[in-house]
VEXVOTI-378906 format. One line per field, with one value per residue (C-alpha): residue number from 1; x, y, z. Coordinates in steps of 0.001 Angstrom, whole numbers, always signed. Example, Ala and Ser with C-alpha at 12.3 -4.5 7.8 and 13.67 -1.06 7.14 Angstrom:
# residues 2
resi (1, 2)
east (+12300, +13670)
north (-4500, -1060)
up (+7800, +7140)
This chain:
# residues 317
resi (1, 2, 3, 4, 5, 6, 7, 8, 9, 10, 11, 12, 13, 14, 15, 16, 17, 18, 19, 20, 21, 22, 23, 24, 25, 26, 27, 28, 29, 30, 31, 32, 33, 34, 35, 36, 37, 38, 39, 40, 41, 42, 43, 44, 45, 46, 47, 48, 49, 50, 51, 52, 53, 54, 55, 56, 57, 58, 59, 60, 61, 62, 63, 64, 65, 66, 67, 68, 69, 70, 71, 72, 73, 74, 75, 76, 77, 78, 79, 80, 81, 82, 83, 84, 85, 86, 87, 88, 89, 90, 91, 92, 93, 94, 95, 96, 97, 98, 99, 100, 101, 102, 103, 104, 105, 106, 107, 108, 109, 110, 111, 112, 113, 114, 115, 116, 117, 118, 119, 120, 121, 122, 123, 124, 125, 126, 127, 128, 129, 130, 131, 132, 133, 134, 135, 136, 137, 138, 139, 140, 141, 142, 143, 144, 145, 146, 147, 148, 149, 150, 151, 152, 153, 154, 155, 156, 157, 158, 159, 160, 161, 162, 163, 164, 165, 166, 167, 168, 169, 170, 171, 172, 173, 174, 175, 176, 177, 178, 179, 180, 181, 182, 183, 184, 185, 186, 187, 188, 189, 190, 191, 192, 193, 194, 195, 196, 197, 198, 199, 200, 201, 202, 203, 204, 205, 206, 207, 208, 209, 210, 211, 212, 213, 214, 215, 216, 217, 218, 219, 220, 221, 222, 223, 224, 225, 226, 227, 228, 229, 230, 231, 232, 233, 234, 235, 236, 237, 238, 239, 240, 241, 242, 243, 244, 245, 246, 247, 248, 249, 250, 251, 252, 253, 254, 255, 256, 257, 258, 259, 260, 261, 262, 263, 264, 265, 266, 267, 268, 269, 270, 271, 272, 273, 274, 275, 276, 277, 278, 279, 280, 281, 282, 283, 284, 285, 286, 287, 288, 289, 290, 291, 292, 293, 294, 295, 296, 297, 298, 299, 300, 301, 302, 303, 304, 305, 306, 307, 308, 309, 310, 311, 312, 313, 314, 315, 316, 317)
east (-58208, -61208, -60453, -62912, -61391, -57881, -58832, -60365, -57229, -55026, -57264, -56974, -53221, -52203, -54443, -52732, -49228, -49661, -49885, -48662, -50767, -53218, -52486, -52730, -52909, -56657, -59584, -60550, -63477, -66246, -67791, -71491, -72683, -76227, -77960, -78074, -80739, -80896, -79891, -76361, -75866, -77158, -74860, -71851, -72437, -72930, -69743, -67773, -68443, -67057, -64215, -63029, -62630, -60833, -58430, -57822, -58512, -61552, -63686, -66163, -68935, -69143, -72257, -71546, -74759, -75362, -75394, -76844, -73830, -71307, -70221, -69138, -67605, -65531, -64206, -62935, -61503, -59367, -58405, -54936, -54464, -53370, -56406, -57754, -60621, -62998, -66327, -69454, -70713, -74085, -75095, -75962, -72410, -70457, -73150, -75481, -73497, -70559, -73042, -75218, -72860, -70692, -68389, -68456, -65844, -64680, -64436, -64412, -60629, -60291, -61107, -59521, -62201, -62086, -65149, -68639, -70878, -74269, -76719, -80348, -83570, -86366, -89935, -93027, -95632, -99345, -101901, -104387, -107080, -104858, -103787, -103557, -100700, -98373, -100967, -103530, -100998, -100347, -104081, -104717, -101917, -103362, -106752, -105274, -102215, -99882, -102195, -100888, -98202, -95158, -92650, -88870, -85771, -85382, -85194, -81458, -81495, -81514, -84849, -86491, -84467, -85741, -89312, -88692, -87605, -90812, -92920, -91001, -91678, -95314, -95735, -97395, -96714, -96962, -95985, -92821, -93051, -89653, -88939, -85810, -85324, -87372, -88855, -90562, -91867, -93096, -94965, -96576, -97576, -99144, -100984, -102332, -100630, -99138, -100382, -97180, -93969, -90700, -88015, -85320, -85919, -84978, -88044, -90245, -90205, -91443, -94340, -95084, -94728, -96839, -99604, -99366, -99056, -98701, -95421, -96484, -93060, -89302, -86933, -84490, -83640, -84801, -87304, -86264, -85893, -87630, -90751, -90921, -94541, -93848, -93017, -90368, -91173, -88887, -91440, -93934, -91379, -88340, -85031, -86443, -83822, -82821, -80608, -78377, -75422, -73273, -69505, -66469, -63768, -60571, -58875, -56891, -53200, -53924, -51182, -52399, -51411, -53584, -56495, -56106, -56159, -59333, -60801, -60023, -61670, -64734, -65139, -64856, -67541, -69834, -69443, -70718, -74101, -75724, -74638, -75792, -79177, -79820, -78851, -80668, -83789, -83536, -83723, -80015, -78111, -74746, -71602, -68069, -65030, -61810, -60933, -60388, -63865, -65389, -63434, -64775, -68294, -67961, -66806, -69712, -72216, -70963, -71333, -74792, -76340, -74998, -77096, -80122, -79887, -79572, -82570, -84704, -83634, -82527, -81613, -77951, -76326)
north (-78028, -76285, -74872, -77178, -80257, -79054, -78541, -82014, -83542, -81737, -82842, -86470, -86374, -87004, -90076, -91440, -90803, -91585, -95357, -98007, -98488, -101334, -104179, -102344, -105367, -105746, -103763, -103704, -106086, -105722, -109162, -108999, -112299, -111704, -111712, -108473, -105914, -106135, -103526, -104935, -104738, -101160, -100025, -101651, -100131, -96657, -96975, -98494, -95606, -92997, -95199, -95639, -91892, -91563, -94451, -93677, -97354, -99313, -100666, -103281, -105275, -109049, -110856, -114268, -115362, -118667, -120430, -117522, -115353, -118123, -118601, -114998, -114627, -117783, -116598, -113353, -115077, -117196, -114370, -112873, -110235, -107515, -105224, -106285, -108326, -107042, -108115, -106086, -108106, -107872, -108768, -112302, -112880, -112177, -111862, -114791, -117372, -117762, -118307, -120950, -122928, -125385, -126026, -122671, -122408, -118999, -117071, -113410, -113515, -114362, -110743, -107348, -104740, -101761, -99634, -99929, -98414, -98327, -99951, -100481, -101775, -103925, -102900, -104932, -104186, -105003, -104630, -101793, -104292, -105633, -104278, -100495, -100233, -102177, -102544, -103859, -106370, -107704, -107962, -109787, -112243, -113002, -113664, -115920, -117578, -119038, -118222, -114844, -115372, -113259, -113537, -113514, -114854, -117770, -118788, -118112, -114592, -111406, -110550, -113462, -113012, -109435, -110678, -113365, -110622, -108716, -111813, -112580, -109130, -109208, -112637, -114055, -116580, -116223, -118407, -117667, -118338, -118506, -117047, -116835, -113106, -109984, -110019, -113357, -112404, -109070, -110829, -113160, -110212, -108324, -111489, -111773, -115132, -113853, -111356, -109466, -108589, -108216, -106504, -103842, -100309, -100799, -103042, -101571, -97953, -98465, -100516, -97679, -94905, -96753, -97203, -101000, -101551, -99894, -99931, -100734, -100109, -100204, -102312, -99429, -97513, -94262, -93314, -93489, -89916, -90683, -91914, -89614, -90539, -94274, -95454, -97909, -101082, -99766, -97048, -99746, -102258, -100413, -101920, -103869, -103064, -105388, -103836, -105317, -103618, -103313, -103231, -103465, -106025, -107323, -110692, -111068, -110209, -107405, -104823, -102122, -99377, -100968, -101287, -97621, -96608, -98583, -97060, -93525, -94173, -95763, -92848, -90420, -92361, -92213, -88418, -88114, -86296, -88581, -91675, -90243, -89243, -92619, -94689, -92431, -92675, -96469, -96259, -96705, -94942, -93976, -94678, -94579, -94397, -96317, -100004, -100257, -98887, -101415, -104206, -103151, -103063, -106628, -107836, -106133, -107570, -111101, -110633, -109176, -111677, -115070, -115259, -113857, -116525, -119226, -117909, -117683, -121218, -120171, -123434, -124446, -126320)
up (+33506, +35140, +38570, +40338, +38691, +39546, +43191, +43333, +41866, +44371, +47222, +46188, +45539, +49193, +49200, +46099, +47450, +51132, +50750, +48339, +45231, +45121, +42733, +39396, +37065, +37616, +39024, +42660, +42954, +45518, +45926, +46768, +48291, +47038, +43661, +41638, +42405, +46189, +48728, +49149, +45408, +45306, +48111, +46467, +43038, +44464, +46496, +43611, +41262, +43632, +44892, +41287, +40947, +44276, +43700, +40041, +39395, +38288, +41119, +39916, +41575, +41263, +42476, +44015, +45734, +47444, +50781, +52755, +51709, +52445, +48811, +48309, +51751, +51377, +48025, +49535, +52611, +50263, +47892, +47669, +50403, +48004, +48125, +44736, +46204, +48860, +50336, +50953, +53888, +55563, +59080, +58013, +56781, +59959, +62634, +62013, +60044, +62490, +65318, +63662, +61407, +63295, +60326, +58580, +55827, +57058, +60312, +61254, +61657, +57952, +57113, +57615, +58436, +56070, +56867, +58296, +55626, +57316, +59667, +58788, +60363, +59033, +58388, +59235, +56574, +56591, +53839, +54157, +55111, +57918, +61335, +61464, +63942, +66257, +69016, +66534, +65215, +68714, +69379, +66100, +66843, +70272, +68702, +65997, +67554, +64937, +62051, +60883, +58251, +57485, +54676, +55165, +53426, +55801, +59468, +59736, +58276, +60309, +58698, +60464, +63655, +63852, +63564, +66178, +68578, +67837, +68502, +71690, +73114, +72025, +73576, +70465, +67711, +63930, +60979, +59010, +55270, +53573, +50140, +48015, +48118, +48671, +45170, +45836, +49264, +47902, +45101, +47640, +49820, +46922, +45884, +49457, +49969, +53236, +55804, +56582, +54797, +56728, +54639, +54662, +53451, +49800, +49410, +52145, +51064, +47476, +48891, +51308, +48726, +46148, +48742, +48437, +52166, +55557, +57486, +61037, +62499, +62062, +64182, +64663, +67824, +66235, +63580, +59942, +58622, +55319, +57176, +60211, +61018, +61180, +64716, +65838, +67733, +70468, +71186, +72199, +73493, +74919, +73904, +70967, +68338, +65502, +62856, +60211, +58562, +55449, +55715, +53446, +54271, +52706, +53195, +56403, +56097, +53636, +54374, +56772, +54329, +51647, +54082, +54989, +51329, +50728, +53886, +52728, +49362, +50986, +53397, +50500, +48635, +51640, +51729, +48151, +48335, +45765, +47669, +50978, +49603, +47975, +51017, +53476, +51337, +51654, +55466, +56097, +58864, +57360, +59373, +57929, +60199, +60684, +60239, +64001, +64699, +62319, +64003, +67396, +65957, +64655, +68064, +69816, +67316, +67980, +71734, +71307, +68895, +70009, +73202, +71352, +68647, +71291, +73246, +70111, +69144, +65663, +63864, +63806, +60969)
């Protein structure tokens, strides 16, 4: 065995021995509540590859889209709490849905937090023949109230909520046009069917790098390292921050030792240089940490977003 491989094996041995093994009869499944190809899917597959090596057990990704992430989340909430089924949730799953669905088939307490993977902002993109910057966008919206269109994945997604916060602070109105996924809204934007595109980094940055549109601003608290010259909306409107997140969860009642083992593997995956580079290049702010820290984050997100959703009159179901 090469010396580097031997050292890696010795480094991982305490992880394998410190806690009970996960259910070995089948792989560990990361359920992605979105269709293949999106940013949640990308994050999960990158994490799964490294987690497989750390755990010494196959970690596979299963896409279960539908119902604004409800289908996949419900499946994990009802799964056996043995560590073999996990969920890669996004902000919509446990931030938006519990606040707007009166009879939601799951609740936050149905999950055991494993690890917060990352947080990420949204980009507002204009064509090159459109507004040149944030100030120009606000001016154009005042001149054409309610006539500028922007594409999102629906009124109850964090993508649209982020844009509603932008419009609220600008004091203007625009028209949301709903699409089933970023690929559809991107196609509409490139066809000039809509004026603006509101998307996360995995879709925004290729548009920017291919010179197909101009990122007017990000909805993060700080500038995105991969686009250092692009401002944030918070620079023009202090406090205007709207970020989503990705996080790994297990079903409630999963044994703490099993949760800790999953957490250790997920943290190790997030330290992998290739994973870090890919996610950072997609405008994600990498996190990691303990299950308790992720649990505290979820609680703070609920407190933060519920009054915002009510004020913005986001539709309830």
